[in-house]
C-alpha positions, 0 to 999 in steps of 0.5 A: 882195755877193753876196745881196740882204737878202731871200736874206740873211734868209732865211738868216739865220733858217736858221743860226738854226734850227740854232742860230746855228752860224756866229755861234759861229763868228764869235766863234771866229775873234774875240780873245777878250773877257774877262767884264765883272765883276758889279759893275766898280770906278769906276776899270776902264775897259773895253778896246775891243772888235774885234767892233763893228757894221761887223766884226761884220756883214762876218764874218756875211756872209761866213759865209753866203757860205761856208754858202751856196756863195759861196767867193769872196765869203766869202774877200773879206769875211773878208779885208777884216775881218782887214784892219780888225781885223788880227786873224790869226785871221780872216787863218788863216779866209780862207787856209781859205776859199781853200783849201776852193774850191782857190784856192791863189793867194788863200790865198797872198794873204791869207797874205802880207796877214798876213805883211805886217800882221804881220811879225812873226808866225810863224805868218803866215810859216809859211803863206807858206811852206808855201804856196809849197810846196805851189803849187811856186813854190820859187823865191819861198822864200828870203825865208819860208824866211830869215824862219822860222829867224830867227824861230825861237828858238835852241833851235828852231833846229837841230830847224827845219833839220832839218825843211826837207827834208821840206818841200821834198820835194814840189817838182819841181825837186829841183837847184833847191830844193838850191841855193836851200836851201843858200844860205838855209843858209850863215849858219848853217854857222859857228853852232856851235849849228846848223852839224851841222843845216845841213851834214845838211840840205845833205845831204839836200837833195843826195841829194834832187837825185842828188847822192849824192857831194855829199851825203856830203861834207856828212854828213862835215863834219857829223861832223866837227863832233860824230862823236856825231851821230846827223844825219850818220850818218842820213844815211849809212845810208841812201846805205849800198850797192855805189854809194857805199861811201865812207858806210859809214866815216861810219857805222862812225865814228859806231860807234867811241863810243857810239852810240844803239842803234836806229842800230847797229840800223838798220846791221844792217838796210843790212847784211842789205839786203846780204846780210853776214848774218855781219857783221850777226851780228857787229854785233849780238855788240856790240850786245847787250854795250853795249845789254843791255836793248834788245829788237829786237837779241836778236829779230834776232840770236836769228832769224839765228842760227837761220837759220844753225843755231845753235840754242843760242846762238838760243834763248838770245838768243829768251828774253832778248828774251821777257823784255825784251818781256814787261816793256814796255808792251802795244802793238801792236808789243810783241805782236807781236814777242813771236809774232815771239819765240815763233813762232823758239823753235817752230821751234828746238823743232820742230828738236830734235823736241820737238813738245810745246815747240813748241806750248806756244810757239804756245800763247802767240801771242795776235797775231790778225795772226800768226794763219796763221803760227801755224797753219801751224806748226802743221800743219807740227809734225802733219805731221812726226807724221804727221798731214799730213790733220789739218794741212792741215784746220787750214788750211783752217778759217783765215777769208777775210775778204777776198783776201788771206787767201784768198791767204794760206791756199791759199800755206800749204797749197802750202807745207805739201803741198811740204814733205811731198813732195806735189809734184802736189796743190801743184800743183793748189792752186797752179793755183787761187791763180794763177787767182785771183791772175794777176797775182801774181808770187810765185805764179807763180814758185811754180806754175813751181818746183812744175812742176820738181818734176814734172818738167814742164820745158816747164811750168816755162819757160813760167811763168818767162818769162812771169815775165820778160816781166811783171817784167823785174826779178825776178831769182829767174826769171833765176836759177832757169830759169838754174839749171834748165838748168845742173843738166840740162846744157842751153844752158849759154851761155844758162843762164850769161846769165841767172844773170848778168842776175839777180846785176845785180839782186841782185849779191851774193846768194850762191844766186845766185853759187851758181848761176853757179858751177855752171854753170860747173863743167858748162861745164868752166871748174874754176878761175872754178866754185871761185872763185865758190863759194869767195865765195859758201859764205864769205858765206853757208856753206850745204849747197847751195853746200857740195855745189858747192863739195865737187863741184868741189874732188872733180873738181878731185883737193883730196879733203881740202878736199873731204869738209871741205866737205861734212863742213860742209854737214852741220854746217848740215843732214845733211838736205838733199837736194842734198848727201846725193844727192851724196855718194851719187853720188860714193861718198864716204865721209866 
């Protein structure tokens, strides 16, 4: 047994001194026995107890060995006791001991012994399935997976099928797992109660195996069975994008019915990820009509309207969000949402130069995680009132509980200085932040942009090329370097190559398209420049893009359209420096 008699007695007495905790554990592993009546009826026949002397001794030795560093012996003892008593709790304890000693094969052996002894036990079968998956042995999971689904009730079966992709996620051979699951689910594809879940799960397994066309086909089949089912559209949303364009019709077909607001919102997020802002706003407007009491839609709509400088509608949307959110139960999510709403409302007031109203909104923020953002906005308000030093002092007083807070605090000060054209001070402070965070690519990029503001073009290029070398997919660096060269009419073919490289990473970005259109203009390709800039301005009406498109049109002799584009840019932001400089340089009177 691994212990002699005297050692056993010593350990037993040590355990007894601790209040017989181990004996309590042994008792907990056994079937509960009814307490005997004080005066049992003469005809009452006591139930036989599973805890006879032999079994008690086996379990006691098992716990002593487990406590004494002999898990292998403890495991064998518990497995023996489980077989003698045919008790699931003892099999479970044997599995637990095996897992604690990192013996997956032993745990699987115990689970299989349990499943053979109690073939109707769903719990035993689940242990077998989960252990096989944990051991990365998918080929052996077909039978226990079939048994798991067969033992599920009709009401629970769809949920059991939907859980399969999560269970199989750790498997390394995704194609083998996908094929096996599809074979197991074949019988359920004709079951009206389970077919939608089965097709959706097949789609998820195919997607994890890299078969996007197969996954899309599965989503379509599931949706055909019930257009209102959420599972297929969730799968399609995960695939939606330029590489799988046919996934979007599945989503739109669902939205044509009575969609869940959460799924409608997920489509909005997918549109925003694809930089399709105007379409996202349209969807949000529909969502707020269909589900007027869904707070998230109002918050995102209001934030996008501010981004588009539609301050009146944004104010209405955000006030509606605040009213809905304040009626929700107190929670961290509610607090964060309200903080965001108050922040954007303060921004609207600031744009209107109503600084007292902006401050009033900021005072409502009580979420600790939003302290930096709130103080940054207060500092901006002070700077706009000629109190830059007070604004900086406000930011400098922020706490620094860890390195991340130190970084964010420095970045906020740099932003305030940059917004107020204090470029040298911002550059010097950013140099400190980069020195403290040498591997922070975003800080390095910001330092390069400040170098450009100071006309340190060699330093800017050095920093951007350093960033590209460290992170070859950092598209902002390619675009910034390419645009800077184009702006100065330098190395134009190289500038175009850099901007095209950036577009490989984010093909729909209107600002990078603006850079490409500008370099084409600099190279004398007016038709191509106009084509690219037209598309960029359509995707994202922006004053900077308007400045470039207008200049291309002006140069091409389309003076009326150029002035119309510039007027639209001024309507969007009359203070944009690029637009103002362009109109002044070309001596245009609007």
